[in-house]
Structure formats: C-alpha cells, structure tokens
C-alpha positions as CSV (number, residue, x, y, z in Angstrom):
1,M,184.8,-46.4,224.1
2,D,184.7,-44.8,227.7
3,Q,182.6,-42.0,228.8
4,N,185.1,-39.3,228.4
5,T,186.1,-40.3,225.0
6,R,182.5,-40.4,224.0
7,H,182.1,-37.0,225.5
8,L,185.0,-35.7,223.5
9,M,183.7,-37.2,220.2
10,E,180.4,-35.4,220.7
11,H,182.2,-32.1,220.6
12,L,184.3,-32.8,217.6
13,P,182.0,-31.1,215.0
14,Y,181.9,-28.1,217.0
15,L,185.7,-28.0,217.6
16,R,186.3,-28.5,214.0
17,R,184.0,-25.5,213.0
18,Y,185.5,-23.2,215.5
19,A,189.1,-24.3,214.7
20,R,188.6,-23.8,210.9
21,A,187.1,-20.2,211.4
22,L,189.8,-19.4,214.0
23,T,192.6,-20.3,211.7
24,G,191.0,-19.3,208.5
25,T,191.7,-22.6,206.6
26,S,190.3,-26.1,207.0
27,V,193.8,-27.6,206.8
28,Q,195.1,-25.5,209.8
29,G,191.8,-25.7,211.7
30,D,191.7,-29.7,211.6
31,A,195.5,-29.7,212.5
32,L,194.5,-27.9,215.8
33,V,191.6,-30.4,216.4
34,T,194.0,-33.1,215.8
35,R,196.5,-31.7,218.2
36,T,193.7,-31.6,220.8
37,L,192.9,-35.2,220.2
38,E,196.6,-36.1,220.8
39,W,196.6,-34.1,224.1
40,F,193.5,-36.0,225.3
41,L,195.0,-39.5,224.3
42,E,198.4,-38.7,225.8
43,S,197.0,-37.6,229.1
44,P,198.4,-40.0,232.0
45,T,195.0,-40.3,233.4
46,G,193.2,-41.0,230.0
47,G,191.4,-37.8,230.2
48,A,189.7,-38.7,233.5
49,A,190.8,-35.5,235.3
50,M,190.3,-33.3,232.4
51,D,187.5,-30.6,232.0
52,L,186.0,-31.7,228.6
53,S,183.3,-29.0,228.4
54,R,183.0,-27.3,225.3
55,G,184.2,-23.9,226.6
56,S,187.3,-25.7,228.1
57,L,187.9,-27.2,224.7
58,Y,187.5,-23.9,222.9
59,R,190.0,-22.3,225.4
60,H,192.5,-25.2,224.6
61,L,192.1,-24.5,220.9
62,N,193.0,-20.9,221.5
63,Q,196.0,-21.8,223.5
64,L,197.1,-24.0,220.7
65,Q,196.8,-21.3,218.1
66,D,198.6,-18.8,220.4
67,S,201.3,-21.1,220.9
68,A,201.8,-21.6,217.2
69,G,203.7,-18.1,217.0
70,P,203.2,-15.0,214.8
71,K,201.3,-15.7,211.7
72,E,199.5,-13.6,209.0
73,R,196.4,-11.9,210.4
74,A,194.1,-12.6,207.4
75,P,193.9,-15.7,205.2
76,A,194.4,-15.3,201.5
77,T,190.7,-15.3,200.9
78,P,188.6,-12.8,199.2
79,H,185.4,-13.7,200.9
80,P,183.6,-10.6,202.3
81,V,182.6,-12.2,205.7
82,E,186.0,-13.5,206.4
83,A,187.6,-10.2,205.4
84,A,185.3,-8.4,207.9
85,L,186.1,-10.8,210.6
86,H,189.8,-10.4,210.0
87,S,189.6,-6.7,210.3
88,L,188.7,-7.1,214.1
89,D,191.0,-7.1,217.0
90,E,191.8,-10.8,217.7
91,M,190.0,-10.8,220.8
92,D,187.0,-9.4,219.4
93,R,187.0,-11.7,216.4
94,R,187.3,-14.7,218.8
95,L,184.4,-13.4,220.8
96,Y,182.4,-12.9,217.6
97,L,183.0,-16.6,216.6
98,L,182.2,-18.0,220.1
99,V,178.8,-16.1,220.3
100,N,177.7,-15.8,216.6
101,L,179.0,-19.0,215.2
102,E,179.1,-21.2,218.3
103,D,176.2,-19.8,220.1
104,L,177.9,-19.6,223.3
105,P,176.2,-17.2,225.8
106,V,178.4,-14.0,226.2
107,A,179.3,-14.9,229.8
108,D,180.4,-18.3,228.7
109,A,182.4,-16.9,225.8
110,A,183.9,-14.3,228.3
111,S,185.1,-17.2,230.4
112,V,186.8,-19.0,227.6
113,L,188.7,-15.8,226.6
114,G,189.5,-14.8,230.2
115,I,187.7,-11.4,230.2
116,P,184.9,-10.0,232.5
117,P,181.4,-10.3,231.1
118,E,180.8,-6.5,231.2
119,E,183.9,-6.1,228.8
120,A,182.6,-9.0,226.5
121,V,179.4,-7.2,226.0
122,E,181.1,-4.2,225.1
123,R,183.5,-5.8,222.7
124,L,180.8,-7.9,221.1
125,N,178.7,-4.8,220.3
126,H,181.5,-3.1,218.7
127,A,182.5,-6.2,216.8
128,R,179.0,-6.6,215.5
129,E,178.8,-3.0,214.4
130,S,182.1,-3.3,212.7
131,V,181.2,-6.3,210.8
132,R,177.9,-4.8,209.9
133,A,179.6,-1.7,208.5
134,S,182.2,-3.6,206.6
135,L,179.4,-5.7,204.9
136,A,177.3,-2.9,203.9
137,A,177.2,-2.4,200.2
138,V,177.0,0.9,198.5
139,I,174.5,0.5,195.7
140,L,173.8,2.5,192.6
141,I,170.2,2.4,191.2
142,V,169.8,2.9,187.4
143,E,166.2,3.3,186.9
144,D,164.1,6.0,185.1
145,D,160.7,5.1,186.6
146,A,160.7,7.1,189.7
147,I,158.2,4.9,191.7
148,I,160.3,1.7,190.9
149,A,163.4,3.5,191.9
150,F,162.0,4.5,195.2
151,D,160.9,0.9,195.9
152,L,164.3,-0.3,195.1
153,A,166.0,2.3,197.2
154,E,163.6,1.4,200.2
155,T,164.4,-2.4,199.8
156,V,168.1,-1.6,199.8
157,R,168.0,0.7,202.9
158,G,165.9,-1.8,204.7
159,M,168.8,-4.4,204.2
160,G,171.1,-1.9,206.0
161,H,172.9,-1.1,202.7
162,T,173.4,2.5,201.3
163,V,172.0,3.9,198.0
164,C,174.5,6.3,196.5
165,G,172.1,7.7,194.0
166,N,169.5,6.9,191.1
167,A,170.3,7.6,187.5
168,A,167.8,7.6,184.7
169,T,170.5,7.9,181.8
170,M,173.8,6.5,181.0
171,D,175.6,9.9,181.6
172,E,174.0,10.1,185.1
173,A,174.9,6.5,185.9
174,L,178.6,6.9,184.8
175,T,179.0,10.2,186.8
176,L,177.5,8.8,189.9
177,A,179.6,5.6,189.7
178,A,182.8,7.7,189.2
179,K,182.0,9.9,192.2
180,H,180.8,7.2,194.6
181,T,182.6,3.8,193.5
182,P,179.6,1.7,194.4
183,T,180.0,-1.9,195.2
184,L,176.8,-3.0,193.2
185,A,174.3,-1.6,190.5
186,L,170.6,-2.3,190.1
187,M,170.1,-1.7,186.5
188,D,167.1,-1.3,184.2
189,I,167.7,-1.9,180.6
190,R,165.5,0.6,178.9
191,L,166.5,4.1,180.2
192,A,165.6,7.7,179.6
193,E,166.6,9.5,176.4
194,G,166.8,6.2,174.6
195,D,169.7,4.8,176.6
196,N,170.3,1.2,177.3
197,G,171.5,-0.3,180.6
198,I,173.2,-3.0,179.0
199,E,175.5,-0.5,177.4
200,V,175.9,1.1,180.8
201,A,176.9,-2.3,182.4
202,R,179.5,-2.9,179.6
203,E,181.1,0.6,180.2
204,L,181.1,0.2,183.9
205,R,182.8,-3.3,183.4
206,R,185.3,-1.7,181.0
207,Q,186.2,1.0,183.6
208,R,186.3,-1.3,186.6
209,F,184.6,-4.5,187.7
210,L,181.1,-3.6,189.2
211,P,178.5,-6.4,189.8
212,V,175.4,-5.6,188.2
213,I,171.7,-7.0,188.8
214,F,169.3,-6.3,185.9
215,V,165.8,-5.5,187.0
216,T,163.9,-5.1,183.7
217,A,160.7,-5.8,181.9
218,F,162.7,-7.2,179.1
219,P,164.5,-10.3,180.6
220,N,165.3,-11.9,177.3
221,E,167.4,-9.1,176.1
222,L,170.8,-10.3,177.6
223,S,170.3,-13.8,176.2
224,K,169.5,-12.6,172.7
225,R,172.8,-10.7,172.8
226,G,174.8,-13.4,174.3
227,L,175.6,-11.3,177.2
228,E,174.3,-13.2,180.4
229,H,177.7,-12.9,181.9
230,L,176.9,-9.3,182.6
231,G,174.7,-10.2,185.5
232,P,171.7,-11.9,186.7
233,V,168.1,-10.8,185.6
234,I,165.0,-10.2,187.8
235,P,162.0,-9.8,185.6
236,K,159.5,-6.9,186.3
237,P,157.1,-6.9,188.1
238,F,159.2,-8.2,191.0
239,N,158.8,-8.6,194.6
240,R,161.1,-7.3,197.5
241,E,162.2,-11.0,198.3
242,Q,163.7,-11.4,194.9
243,I,165.7,-8.3,195.2
244,E,166.9,-8.9,198.6
245,Q,168.1,-12.5,197.6
246,A,169.9,-11.2,194.5
247,I,171.6,-8.4,196.5
248,T,172.7,-10.9,199.2
249,R,174.2,-13.3,196.7
250,A,176.0,-10.4,194.9
251,V,177.3,-8.8,198.2
252,F,178.6,-12.2,199.6
253,T,180.1,-13.5,196.4
254,P,183.9,-12.7,195.9
255,H,184.5,-10.7,192.7
256,P,186.5,-12.5,190.0
257,E,189.4,-10.1,190.1
258,E,189.7,-10.6,193.9
259,V,189.8,-14.4,193.4
260,A,192.4,-13.9,190.8
261,I,194.7,-11.7,193.3
262,A,194.1,-14.2,196.0
263,G,195.3,-17.0,193.9
264,K,198.5,-15.3,193.0
265,P,201.6,-16.3,194.8
266,H,202.9,-13.6,197.5
C-alpha cells in the first residue's frame, strides 16, 4: 500500500461519519464514500497529485452530494437531533456538521464550504441557536410539594428547557397541558386533593401522546398495576443528575407515533 492510499484509508472513518450525516442515511453516505474511493483509484496519477487532506475530501463529498441533483431535504426519520439539523439552511447544516461533528476549526470548515471565515462564524452562531431552540423541551411539572416542584423547575431550566407550569391536582395538570401542549411531564403519583398521577398520565395518553417521567416516593405503584409502559420511575429522594439523565433520554427518544408515521410509505 503506497503512502497516498494509506493516507486516504486513515481518513475513511471520518469520511463515512460525515457522509452519513450529510445524506441522512448510512446507505447513501457509504455510496458517497465509495464514489470517492473510485475517484481516487481511477486517477491517472494514482492519486499522487491529489490533495488528500480531510478538508479537501470533505469538499469532494459535498460536490458529489450536490451533483446527485435535487433530493428530499429531510430524511424520513423522527429523531429530534436530525430533525433540528435538517431544519437549517443547507450551508448552515454542513457548517454545523463540520465543526460540531468533525471537529474542524471554523476557518477550516469555511474553507471547505468556500465562504469567508467571518461569515462562517455568524452562520455557525445562528445554526447553534436554531438547533438549541429546536431541541428545547416544554416540560409540565405535576407535583404538590412546592419545594420539590421548585427544585425540579430549576433543574429543567438549568438544562435549557422551559417549564410551562406546575400543577398540584389532576384538573390543573390537564388544564396546563391543554393550554401549553408540553413535550414532557414530570409526574408525582400522590397529588393534592387525593388525585393520582397515574390517572393523570393515562388521561394525557388518551388525549394525545405525552412522555411522562414519574418522580415519586411510591416507585412500585406502576409495577403493581402493570402500568410500567406509562413511563420510567425516579424514586424520591432523587438527585439532579437522575432527573437530567431521564429528561435527556425522553427528549432525544423518538415518540412511538412519530416512528409509526416515519415507517409509512409516502
């Protein structure tokens, strides 16, 4: 294996990662990389005169993707991160991938995309803010203990998400859910006025799918009733890391109904 071939092979894992993110699928991404290898192997000089730096190879992948002609902007995937990225302008999306996924300095990423570094900085800041906003969850807290509710709200806000309100009863929870259409609920089981968070979760599921994380001093209540499918349980007393991890899993997991929609033929 000559030096140029060895150099190219060293870049392959990075090229595959970027190509898959660029196209939205592993199949199309690997096809782009295969075409890049063919381009190298078919070179009259055996690649000797080629610029095989990572930046140059990323640029070549972009050119191959553009030469493939018009295509659907977003893949048929419900994953929140990919959905957020595909909502960006295509130039901004590629810049975001090159810097955040491929760890290129902004100036190098700008060179790959053929834009001035100053414009790249501005575009990257805009892209990061857009992605951050797209991934921010609106969270409903259903908890009748004011101190615990405050602690949960501070944790949620510290993660960059929004608290749409705190409810102590079933009626308050359903009213807030109808008004704000949250993307997630943190739910106690024993609520004020004798209400039960399990029933609140079941009603919210009946009205529309809403992921629920139960935060309760009665962690066995769901399993006793065979209702573990309603959501994960964090027992009290809890720590903030447990709450943060559970929220992150819930926010970045595609919802069942979205998976079903994505799987239907268009």
